[in-house]
C-alpha positions as CSV (number, residue, x, y, z in Angstrom):
1,X,-1.4,22.1,63.9
2,X,2.0,21.7,65.6
3,X,1.7,21.9,69.4
4,X,4.4,22.2,72.0
5,X,2.8,19.9,74.6
6,X,0.6,17.4,72.7
7,X,-0.3,15.5,75.9
8,X,-1.6,18.6,77.6
9,X,-3.6,19.7,74.5
10,X,-5.2,16.2,74.2
11,X,-6.0,16.2,78.0
12,X,-7.7,19.6,77.6
13,X,-9.5,18.4,74.5
14,X,-10.8,15.3,76.3
15,X,-12.0,17.4,79.3
16,X,-13.8,19.8,76.9
17,X,-15.2,16.8,74.9
18,X,-13.5,17.9,71.7
19,X,-12.2,15.3,69.3
20,X,-8.8,16.1,67.8
21,X,-6.8,13.9,65.4
22,X,-3.9,12.6,67.4
23,X,-2.0,10.4,65.1
24,X,0.3,13.1,63.8
25,X,3.8,13.5,65.4
26,X,4.0,16.6,67.6
27,X,0.7,17.9,66.1
28,X,-3.1,17.6,66.3
29,X,-5.6,17.7,63.5
30,X,-8.7,19.9,63.6
31,X,-11.8,19.7,61.5
32,X,-14.4,22.5,61.3
33,X,-17.6,22.8,59.2
34,X,-20.5,25.1,58.7
35,X,-22.0,24.3,62.0
36,X,-18.9,25.4,64.0
37,X,-19.9,28.4,66.2
38,X,-17.8,31.3,67.6
39,X,-18.1,29.6,71.0
40,X,-16.6,26.4,69.5
41,X,-13.7,28.4,68.1
42,X,-13.2,30.2,71.4
43,X,-13.2,26.8,73.2
44,X,-10.7,25.4,70.6
45,X,-8.4,28.3,71.4
46,X,-8.5,27.4,75.1
47,X,-7.8,23.7,74.3
48,X,-4.9,24.4,71.9
49,X,-3.3,27.4,73.7
50,X,-4.4,27.1,77.3
51,X,-6.6,29.5,79.2
52,X,-4.2,32.4,79.3
53,X,-3.7,32.8,75.5
54,X,-5.2,36.3,75.5
55,X,-7.1,35.8,72.2
56,X,-10.5,37.4,72.0
57,X,-13.0,36.0,69.5
58,X,-14.9,39.3,69.3
59,X,-11.7,41.2,68.4
60,X,-10.6,38.6,65.9
61,X,-14.1,38.5,64.3
62,X,-14.0,42.3,63.8
63,X,-10.5,42.1,62.3
64,X,-11.6,39.5,59.8
65,X,-14.7,41.6,58.9
66,X,-12.6,44.7,58.4
67,X,-9.8,43.0,56.4
68,X,-11.3,40.4,54.1
69,X,-8.4,40.1,51.6
70,X,-8.7,36.3,51.8
71,X,-12.3,36.5,50.4
72,X,-12.6,36.9,46.7
73,X,-14.1,40.2,45.7
74,X,-16.9,38.5,43.8
75,X,-17.9,36.6,47.0
76,X,-17.7,39.7,49.3
77,X,-20.6,41.5,47.6
């Protein structure tokens, strides 16, 4: 993910004990898996965007649940 202030993002990640791939010019790499929780995603928002980003994990979760066009119809049932 491209970031405006890579040093600040990496400092927040280190403080939050989150490992990000840092060998990409002007960007960081993120890896998620099936054990990633909503709290992990919310914390990642804070690390990547700063505390005043205004994103709400509850609202985003509801939006995804209501609009699942990215999920194949056969998998949604």
